[in-house]
C-alpha positions as CSV (number, residue, x, y, z in Angstrom):
1,M,168.4,116.4,63.3
2,I,170.6,116.7,66.5
3,A,174.2,116.5,65.1
4,I,173.9,119.2,62.3
5,P,172.4,122.0,64.2
6,S,174.7,121.2,67.2
7,A,177.8,121.3,64.9
8,I,176.6,124.6,63.4
9,K,176.2,126.3,66.7
10,T,179.4,124.9,68.0
11,F,181.3,126.5,65.1
12,N,179.3,129.6,65.7
13,W,180.6,129.9,69.2
14,L,184.1,129.2,68.2
15,G,183.9,131.6,65.2
16,T,182.7,134.3,67.4
17,I,186.0,134.4,69.2
18,W,188.2,133.7,66.2
19,G,190.7,136.6,65.8
20,G,189.4,138.3,69.0
21,N,191.5,139.7,71.8
22,I,190.9,136.8,74.2
23,R,191.3,137.4,77.9
24,F,190.9,134.5,80.3
25,T,188.6,136.0,82.6
26,P,186.0,133.9,84.8
27,V,183.4,134.8,82.1
28,M,185.5,133.6,79.1
29,L,186.9,130.5,81.1
30,N,183.3,129.4,82.0
31,A,182.2,130.1,78.4
32,L,185.0,127.9,77.0
33,G,184.2,125.3,79.6
34,F,180.6,125.2,78.5
35,V,181.6,124.8,74.8
36,S,184.1,122.1,75.5
37,M,181.9,120.1,78.0
38,F,179.0,120.3,75.6
39,V,181.2,119.0,72.7
40,I,182.4,116.1,74.7
41,G,178.8,115.3,75.6
42,G,177.8,115.5,71.9
43,L,180.6,113.4,70.6
44,S,179.6,110.6,73.2
45,G,176.1,110.9,72.0
46,I,177.1,109.9,68.4
47,F,177.9,106.4,69.6
48,M,174.3,105.8,70.6
49,A,173.2,106.4,67.0
50,S,175.2,103.3,66.0
51,A,173.1,100.2,66.7
52,P,175.9,97.7,67.3
53,V,177.5,100.0,69.8
54,D,174.2,101.1,71.4
55,I,173.3,97.5,72.2
56,H,176.3,97.2,74.4
57,I,176.2,100.7,76.2
58,H,172.3,101.0,76.3
59,D,171.0,101.7,79.9
60,T,174.5,101.8,81.3
61,Y,176.6,104.5,82.9
62,F,177.8,105.6,79.5
63,I,174.4,107.2,79.0
64,V,174.6,108.9,82.3
65,A,178.0,110.3,81.4
66,H,176.7,111.6,78.1
67,I,173.7,113.4,79.5
68,H,175.5,115.0,82.3
69,Y,178.2,116.4,80.0
70,V,175.4,117.9,77.9
71,L,172.9,118.9,80.5
72,F,175.2,119.6,83.5
73,G,178.5,120.9,81.8
74,G,176.4,122.6,79.1
75,S,174.2,124.4,81.5
76,I,176.1,125.0,84.7
77,F,179.1,126.5,83.1
78,G,177.0,128.7,80.9
79,I,175.0,129.7,84.0
80,F,178.3,130.7,85.7
81,A,179.5,132.6,82.6
82,G,176.2,134.5,82.7
83,I,176.3,135.3,86.4
84,Y,180.0,136.7,86.2
85,Y,179.3,138.6,83.1
86,W,175.9,140.3,84.0
87,Y,176.6,140.7,87.7
88,P,177.7,144.4,87.2
89,K,174.6,145.0,85.1
90,M,172.2,143.4,87.7
91,F,173.9,144.7,91.0
92,G,176.1,147.6,90.0
93,R,179.1,145.8,91.5
94,Q,181.8,143.5,90.1
95,M,182.6,140.1,91.5
96,N,186.2,139.3,92.3
97,Q,187.9,138.0,89.2
98,K,190.8,136.1,90.8
99,W,188.4,134.0,92.9
100,G,186.4,133.5,89.9
101,V,189.3,131.9,88.2
102,I,190.0,129.7,91.2
103,H,186.3,128.6,91.3
104,F,186.4,127.7,87.6
105,W,189.4,125.4,87.8
106,M,188.2,123.8,91.0
107,T,184.8,123.1,89.3
108,I,186.0,121.9,86.0
109,I,188.5,119.4,87.5
110,S,186.1,117.9,89.9
111,F,183.3,117.9,87.2
112,N,185.5,115.8,84.8
113,G,186.6,113.5,87.7
114,T,183.0,112.8,88.5
115,F,181.5,112.3,85.1
116,F,184.2,111.2,82.7
117,L,184.9,108.0,84.5
118,M,181.2,107.0,83.9
119,H,182.2,106.4,80.3
120,I,184.5,103.8,81.5
121,L,182.0,102.2,83.8
122,G,179.5,102.2,81.1
123,I,181.7,100.4,78.6
124,A,182.6,97.9,81.4
125,G,178.8,97.1,81.7
126,H,177.9,99.0,84.8
127,P,174.1,99.3,84.6
128,R,172.0,102.5,85.5
129,R,169.9,102.9,88.6
130,Y,171.5,100.1,90.7
131,A,171.5,101.1,94.3
132,S,174.5,99.0,95.0
133,I,176.6,96.9,92.6
134,M,178.1,95.0,95.5
135,E,175.0,92.6,95.4
136,Y,176.2,91.3,92.1
137,P,179.6,89.4,92.1
138,T,180.1,90.2,88.3
139,L,180.1,93.9,89.0
140,E,182.1,94.1,92.3
141,H,185.4,94.9,90.5
142,L,183.9,98.2,89.3
143,Q,183.2,99.5,92.9
144,P,186.6,101.5,93.2
145,L,185.6,103.6,90.3
146,N,182.3,104.4,92.0
147,V,184.2,105.3,95.1
148,V,186.4,107.8,93.1
149,M,183.4,109.4,91.5
150,T,181.9,109.9,94.9
151,I,185.1,111.7,96.1
152,F,185.1,113.9,93.1
153,A,181.5,114.6,93.4
154,M,181.9,115.8,97.0
155,M,184.9,117.9,95.8
156,L,182.5,119.4,93.1
157,G,180.3,120.6,96.0
158,M,183.3,122.0,98.0
159,A,184.4,123.9,94.9
160,Q,181.5,126.2,95.0
161,I,182.5,127.7,98.5
162,P,184.5,130.5,96.7
163,F,181.7,131.1,94.2
164,F,179.1,131.6,97.0
165,Y,181.3,133.7,99.1
166,N,182.3,135.9,96.1
167,F,178.6,136.2,95.1
168,F,177.1,137.2,98.4
169,V,180.0,139.4,99.7
170,S,180.1,141.3,96.4
171,L,176.4,142.4,96.8
172,P,175.5,146.0,97.7
173,R,175.2,146.1,101.4
174,K,171.4,146.3,101.9
175,L,170.6,143.8,99.1
176,G,173.3,141.5,100.4
177,R,171.7,141.3,103.8
178,A,168.2,140.8,102.4
179,M,169.3,138.1,100.0
180,T,171.5,136.3,102.6
181,A,168.5,136.3,105.0
182,V,166.0,135.0,102.4
183,F,168.5,132.3,101.2
184,T,169.1,131.1,104.9
185,I,165.4,131.1,105.7
186,S,164.6,129.0,102.6
187,L,167.1,126.3,103.9
188,T,166.3,126.4,107.5
189,T,162.5,126.7,107.7
190,P,161.6,123.6,105.9
191,I,164.1,121.7,108.3
192,V,162.3,123.2,111.4
193,I,158.9,122.3,110.1
194,G,159.8,118.8,109.2
195,L,161.6,118.0,112.4
196,N,158.7,119.4,114.4
197,F,156.1,117.5,112.4
198,W,158.0,114.3,112.7
199,G,158.5,114.7,116.5
200,V,154.8,115.3,117.2
201,S,153.6,112.7,114.9
202,Q,155.7,110.0,116.8
203,A,153.2,110.3,119.7
204,F,150.4,108.6,117.7
205,Q,152.3,106.8,115.0
206,Q,150.6,103.5,115.8
207,R,147.2,102.9,114.3
208,S,147.0,106.0,112.4
209,I,147.4,107.1,108.8
210,I,150.2,109.3,109.8
211,G,152.1,106.3,111.2
212,W,151.4,104.4,108.0
213,L,152.7,107.1,105.8
214,I,156.0,108.0,107.9
215,G,156.8,104.5,109.0
216,D,158.7,101.9,107.2
217,G,157.5,100.8,103.7
218,Y,156.1,104.2,102.8
219,T,155.3,103.2,99.2
220,A,153.7,99.9,100.0
221,K,151.6,101.2,102.8
222,L,150.4,104.2,100.7
223,A,149.4,101.8,98.0
224,E,147.5,99.6,100.5
225,L,145.7,102.7,101.8
226,A,144.7,103.7,98.2
227,T,143.4,100.2,97.6
228,R,141.5,100.0,100.8
229,H,139.9,103.4,100.2
230,L,140.6,104.4,103.7
231,D,139.5,107.9,104.6
232,A,140.0,110.5,107.3
233,A,137.7,108.5,109.5
234,A,140.5,106.2,110.4
235,L,141.8,109.0,112.8
236,S,140.1,109.7,116.1
237,S,139.3,113.3,117.0
238,A,142.2,113.4,119.4
239,Q,144.5,112.3,116.7
240,W,143.2,114.9,114.3
241,S,143.8,117.6,117.0
242,A,147.2,116.5,117.4
243,F,147.7,116.4,113.6
244,W,146.6,119.9,113.1
245,G,148.4,121.1,116.2
246,S,151.5,119.7,114.7
247,V,151.0,121.6,111.4
248,F,150.1,125.0,112.8
249,G,152.9,124.5,115.5
250,S,155.3,123.8,112.8
251,L,154.4,126.9,110.7
252,M,154.6,129.1,113.8
253,M,157.9,127.8,114.7
254,G,159.2,128.3,111.1
255,I,157.9,132.0,111.2
256,V,159.7,132.6,114.5
257,W,162.8,130.9,113.5
258,G,162.8,132.9,110.2
259,A,162.4,136.2,112.2
260,I,165.4,135.1,114.3
261,V,167.5,134.2,111.3
262,V,166.6,137.6,109.7
263,G,167.8,139.5,112.9
264,V,170.9,137.5,113.3
265,V,171.9,138.0,109.6
266,F,171.5,141.8,109.9
267,A,173.2,141.9,113.2
268,I,176.2,139.9,111.9
269,W,176.3,142.1,108.6
270,E,176.2,145.3,110.6
271,I,178.6,144.3,113.4
272,G,180.9,142.4,111.0
273,G,181.0,145.5,108.8
274,K,182.2,147.7,111.6
275,L,184.7,145.0,112.8
276,N,186.1,144.5,109.3
277,V,185.0,140.8,109.5
278,P,184.8,140.5,105.6
279,A,188.5,141.3,105.3
280,L,189.3,138.7,107.9
281,L,187.1,136.1,106.1
282,Q,188.9,137.0,102.8
283,R,192.3,136.1,104.6
284,L,190.9,133.0,106.0
285,L,189.6,131.9,102.5
286,Y,193.3,131.5,101.3
287,P,194.4,128.7,103.7
288,V,190.9,127.2,103.8
289,F,189.7,126.7,100.3
290,L,192.3,124.1,99.2
291,P,192.1,121.8,102.3
292,A,188.2,122.1,102.0
293,F,188.4,121.1,98.3
294,L,190.7,118.2,99.0
295,A,189.0,117.0,102.1
296,P,187.0,114.3,100.5
297,L,190.2,112.9,98.9
298,L,192.4,113.2,102.0
299,L,190.0,111.9,104.6
300,K,188.9,108.9,102.7
301,Q,190.6,105.7,103.8
302,D,190.2,103.9,100.5
303,V,192.6,106.3,98.9
304,Y,195.4,105.2,101.3
305,L,194.5,101.4,100.8
306,W,194.8,102.1,97.0
307,L,198.2,103.7,97.4
308,G,199.4,100.6,99.5
309,A,199.9,102.7,102.6
310,P,197.1,102.2,104.9
311,A,199.1,103.4,107.8
312,M,199.3,106.9,106.3
313,F,195.5,107.2,107.0
314,Q,196.4,108.1,110.6
315,A,198.2,111.2,109.3
316,K,195.2,112.6,107.4
317,W,194.9,115.6,109.5
318,L,198.6,116.4,108.8
319,F,198.0,116.3,105.2
320,M,195.0,118.7,105.5
321,L,197.4,121.0,107.3
322,I,200.0,120.7,104.5
323,A,197.2,121.4,101.9
324,A,196.6,124.8,103.8
325,L,200.3,125.9,103.5
326,P,200.3,127.1,99.9
327,G,197.4,129.5,100.6
328,L,198.9,130.5,103.8
329,A,202.4,131.2,102.3
330,Y,200.9,133.3,99.5
331,L,198.8,135.3,102.1
332,I,202.0,136.1,104.0
333,A,204.3,136.7,100.9
334,A,202.0,138.6,98.7
335,R,199.6,140.2,101.3
336,P,196.7,140.2,98.7
337,R,194.0,142.8,99.2
338,D,191.0,141.4,97.4
339,E,188.1,143.7,96.3
340,F,184.7,142.1,96.5
341,G,181.9,144.2,95.0
342,Y,184.1,147.0,93.6
343,D,182.8,149.5,91.1
344,P,182.9,147.9,87.6
345,G,183.6,151.2,85.9
346,I,182.2,152.4,82.6
347,N,183.4,149.3,80.8
348,P,183.8,146.3,83.1
349,W,184.5,143.7,80.4
350,H,187.3,145.6,78.8
351,A,185.5,145.2,75.4
352,N,186.6,147.2,72.3
353,S,183.0,147.9,71.3
354,L,179.9,146.6,73.1
355,E,177.2,147.8,70.8
356,W,176.2,150.7,68.7
357,A,172.7,152.1,68.5
358,T,170.8,154.5,66.2
359,S,167.9,156.7,66.9
360,S,166.0,155.1,63.9
361,P,166.4,152.1,61.7
362,P,169.6,152.4,59.8
363,P,169.4,152.7,56.0
364,L,169.2,149.4,54.2
365,L,170.3,150.5,50.8
366,N,172.5,153.6,51.1
367,F,175.4,152.1,53.0
368,E,177.6,155.1,52.4
369,E,175.5,157.1,54.9
370,I,176.5,156.8,58.4
371,P,173.5,157.0,60.8
372,T,173.4,159.2,63.8
373,V,175.0,157.2,66.8
374,Y,174.5,158.2,70.4
375,R,177.1,157.5,73.1
376,G,176.1,156.4,76.5
377,P,177.7,154.7,79.5
378,Y,177.4,151.2,77.7
379,E,177.1,152.3,74.1
380,Y,180.0,153.1,71.8
381,S,180.2,154.9,68.5
382,S,179.9,153.3,65.0
383,P,182.5,150.6,64.4
384,V,183.7,152.7,61.5
385,V,185.3,155.1,63.9
386,E,188.9,153.8,64.6
387,E,189.1,155.4,68.0
388,D,186.2,153.4,69.3
389,Y,188.2,150.2,68.9
390,L,190.5,151.5,71.7
391,P,189.6,150.8,75.4
392,Q,187.2,153.4,76.7
393,V,188.8,155.1,79.7
394,K,186.9,158.4,80.0
395,R,183.7,158.4,82.0
396,L,180.8,160.5,80.6
397,P,179.0,162.9,83.0
398,P,175.9,161.3,84.6
399,G,172.8,161.7,82.4
400,I,174.5,163.1,79.5
401,I,174.0,161.4,76.1
402,E,175.4,163.3,73.0
403,P,175.5,162.4,69.4
404,A,178.9,161.1,68.3
405,A,180.8,163.3,65.9
406,H,181.7,161.9,62.5
């Protein structure tokens, strides 16, 4: 029930691009990444349908690898492809294509480095949901692979730096400021509230329900509270006053902090625009993105121990500097001028024909009759017309939609 529909839709995806004029844009790369990662996850799932094999790999990291290739690779790459493709339709701007390609390759390399090794761990008998295998002597020899996966997982996070920069800088100016402010507030406000609540509650942690909940053994104490049916009477009036004072104080601090963040974001955006800071950051992105991506690998002492050269760990910052040299050399030699948020034009995807539409349902029986087809900024004439297979370079006047001549 799973394999047959999955095989059908996989061949549908591949058949869609068969014979097409394939261009490896960020959209196509992420779409191909989605299909390939989904297929790998699907193939690893076939093993679980075989009882003799499943007995061995059941509840191991092999299952974790399978589900991440299907749900992570099969969703994240699809989401990235959708964002890159529909960004012009949503915001009227085009994301930078070159940095989109860089983001894809960084993501797919670190993704496979993180999750492919889980297949090996699973076959070796590494169980799921173990906090630390170092407590079990029979599993200690698998720890190096766990460290490698951790390094690649951190690299996977660092690989998203070009994407977030590309996304926010490509936005229209006012929308970009608003979205950046909202995004920043959504991250900082809970932190402010949590820290303030934690600090105030420390004053009456002893002999109070709050202390029981935030102290050590949270789950056990919460269960003990439930079994004893303790109610709010366990707190004195002074403690309740401190509690509600902490809650309202935290909310007010969150609101004030959010207002400050909004002001700072708008000021930085305005001042930065006048001082051409985005261009400076674009230049800085070249020597920074590769060292940031490799930082989890270069700054981990275990890597140098595995290479048999522990003394090289002392030169880790030199290696970080060397990793910045390719981007710096390209910046000096090519002097690239990256465009973020440029006009996508009438046909940002360079498609031969996006769609054709009629004013009424097309004839179902008389196929010799060509229906009336209207041209618009994103609509092209009937596929019968040979000229419409050529790239559309002429922009129609705004607001004009005319019937196509046949």
